[in-house]
C-alpha angles and dihedrals in degrees: 000000000000123000112204116198106139140105099335096206087061095054093095090055090048093053099088092049093045090053091047096053098036108092123220106281090022123139127229115195114197119191131210097024094141099039091049100028095147092054094052100038095105091044092052090048091055090054094045093050095048111096091203092062134079118191141186130186116221108201098209125120109336091346129271125220115207114202123185123192111221111262093239095044119117128205 
């Protein structure tokens, strides 16, 4: 599991490394995706467009995006 709550404009740059270290079946929890939707729009698009990723938005607090890397995914 990775919990991402950092400088939101840098999330896009983090994406390749997050995918690399997140094992298949691993969970990425990203905070503040509703309260700072404009700042994470590109990051969310990367996740949505990736066929190795499943995601769900949890509309509690500032919004939490749950991202799961497919169990058989590599890298």
